C-alpha positions as CSV (number, residue, x, y, z in Angstrom):
1,M,29.4,59.9,-74.2
2,I,30.3,59.7,-78.0
3,K,27.7,61.6,-80.4
4,F,28.8,59.8,-83.5
5,K,26.6,62.0,-85.7
6,E,27.3,65.3,-84.1
7,G,31.2,64.2,-84.3
8,E,31.3,64.5,-80.4
9,I,33.7,62.8,-78.1
10,N,32.8,64.7,-74.7
11,I,35.1,63.9,-71.4
12,G,33.6,66.1,-68.6
13,E,32.4,69.4,-70.7
14,Q,35.2,69.3,-73.2
15,N,34.8,67.6,-76.7
16,I,38.2,66.0,-77.7
17,L,37.4,66.4,-81.6
18,A,37.9,70.3,-80.9
19,L,40.7,70.1,-78.8
20,S,44.2,71.1,-80.0
21,N,47.4,69.8,-78.8
22,G,48.0,72.1,-75.9
23,D,44.7,71.2,-74.4
24,F,45.7,67.3,-75.1
25,E,48.9,67.7,-72.8
26,S,47.2,69.3,-70.0
27,L,44.3,66.7,-70.3
28,A,47.6,63.9,-69.6
29,E,49.2,66.1,-67.0
30,S,46.2,66.1,-64.9
31,G,45.1,61.9,-65.5
32,T,41.9,62.8,-67.4
33,I,43.3,61.0,-70.4
34,E,46.6,58.4,-71.1
35,K,49.8,59.7,-73.2
36,R,51.5,57.2,-75.2
37,K,53.9,56.4,-77.3
38,D,54.6,53.6,-79.7
39,A,56.8,53.0,-83.0
40,V,54.7,55.2,-84.9
41,G,54.8,58.1,-82.4
42,T,53.2,59.6,-79.8
43,Y,49.2,59.3,-79.6
44,Y,46.7,59.8,-76.4
45,Y,44.1,57.2,-75.1
46,L,40.5,56.9,-73.1
47,E,38.0,55.0,-72.6
48,N,34.5,56.0,-73.6
49,E,31.1,54.7,-74.2
50,A,28.1,55.3,-76.4
51,D,24.7,53.7,-76.5
52,G,25.9,50.9,-73.6
53,M,28.6,50.0,-75.7
54,R,32.6,50.9,-74.4
55,F,35.4,51.7,-76.5
56,G,39.0,52.4,-76.4
57,V,39.5,55.6,-77.9
58,F,43.1,56.0,-80.0
59,I,43.6,60.0,-80.9
60,S,46.5,60.8,-83.6
61,L,47.1,64.7,-83.6
62,R,48.7,66.1,-87.0
63,E,49.9,69.9,-86.5
64,K,47.8,70.2,-82.7
65,R,44.4,69.1,-84.4
66,V,42.8,65.9,-84.3
67,N,44.3,64.2,-87.2
68,W,41.6,60.8,-86.4
69,V,40.3,58.8,-83.8
70,R,40.1,54.9,-84.0
71,L,37.5,53.6,-81.7
72,S,38.0,49.8,-80.6
73,R,35.4,48.3,-79.0
74,L,36.4,47.3,-75.0
75,D,34.0,43.8,-74.9
76,S,35.1,42.5,-78.4
77,P,35.7,38.9,-79.3
78,C,39.1,40.5,-81.9
79,K,42.0,40.8,-78.7
80,G,44.0,37.9,-79.6
81,W,45.6,35.4,-82.0
82,D,44.7,32.6,-79.4
83,D,41.0,32.4,-80.3
84,A,41.2,34.3,-83.7
85,S,38.9,33.4,-86.1
86,G,37.3,35.1,-89.3
87,K,33.3,34.4,-87.8
88,A,34.1,36.4,-85.2
89,M,35.9,39.1,-86.6
90,M,32.9,39.5,-89.2
91,D,30.3,39.2,-86.6
92,E,32.1,42.3,-85.0
93,Y,32.2,44.3,-88.1
94,R,28.6,43.7,-88.5
95,L,27.7,44.8,-85.0
96,L,29.8,48.2,-85.2
97,L,28.0,48.4,-88.6
98,N,24.8,48.1,-87.5
99,F,25.6,50.1,-84.4
100,L,26.7,52.6,-86.2
101,E,23.6,53.0,-89.4
102,K,21.4,53.4,-85.6
103,Q,23.3,56.3,-84.5
104,I,23.7,58.0,-87.6
105,G,20.2,57.3,-88.5
106,D,21.0,56.4,-92.3
107,L,23.3,53.7,-94.6
108,P,26.5,54.5,-95.5
109,D,27.6,57.0,-98.3
110,N,29.9,54.4,-99.3
111,K,30.3,50.5,-98.9
112,K,32.8,48.2,-99.7
113,N,33.9,44.8,-99.3
114,R,36.1,45.9,-95.7
115,K,35.1,49.2,-95.0
116,S,31.9,51.6,-95.1
117,T,32.0,55.3,-94.9
118,W,29.6,58.1,-94.3
119,R,30.2,62.1,-94.9
120,V,28.7,64.2,-91.9
121,K,28.8,67.3,-91.4
122,W,32.2,67.3,-89.0
123,G,33.8,65.0,-91.7
124,Q,34.0,61.5,-92.5
125,L,32.8,58.5,-90.3
126,E,34.0,54.9,-91.1
127,V,33.8,50.9,-90.0
128,S,35.8,49.1,-91.2
129,Y,37.8,45.5,-90.4
130,E,41.3,44.2,-91.5
131,P,42.2,40.4,-91.1
132,R,45.7,40.2,-91.2
133,A,45.5,42.6,-87.9
134,Y,42.3,40.5,-86.9
135,Q,40.4,43.6,-85.8
136,A,37.2,45.4,-86.6
137,D,37.0,49.4,-85.7
138,I,35.4,52.5,-85.9
139,F,37.1,56.0,-87.8
140,M,36.7,59.2,-86.9
141,K,38.8,61.9,-89.6
142,P,37.2,65.4,-88.6
143,E,37.6,67.7,-91.6
C-alpha cells in the first residue's frame, strides 16, 4: 500500500522509505523485493498499489538511505516505442497528476511545463514526463 501524503510505501509491517541499506539486503535475500543492477548501478524493485492503481516501484539508495523512489504505473500505455504517441504520454501525465492531487488533497506547490511538485512533511513528491524516454512517472524524494 502506498500513502503519498504520509510518505509511506508499505510491504507488510515495513515502510520502504524508512529502511536502511541493510534492511533492503535482507528483504532481497528473503525474496520480498528484487535487487537489480543496470549500467547506472544497483537498485531495488517491487510492485505495489495505491487506490486501485498498480505501480512498479524502483528504489535508489545513497549512503544507506533512500535517495529517491520512481513509481511507474504498470497499466500505462507508455510501455514501448512500437505504439508511442505524444497524446498517450500526456494522457498518462494528466492521469498521474490528477491522481496525486486527489491523494494529497491539494494542488502542486510548483507546476511547470513537464513537472508538478509538492512539498510535503517527509520530503518532495513529483509527477513528470520525459518525451525522449516516452515515460510519465511519480518520484518520491525523502529529506
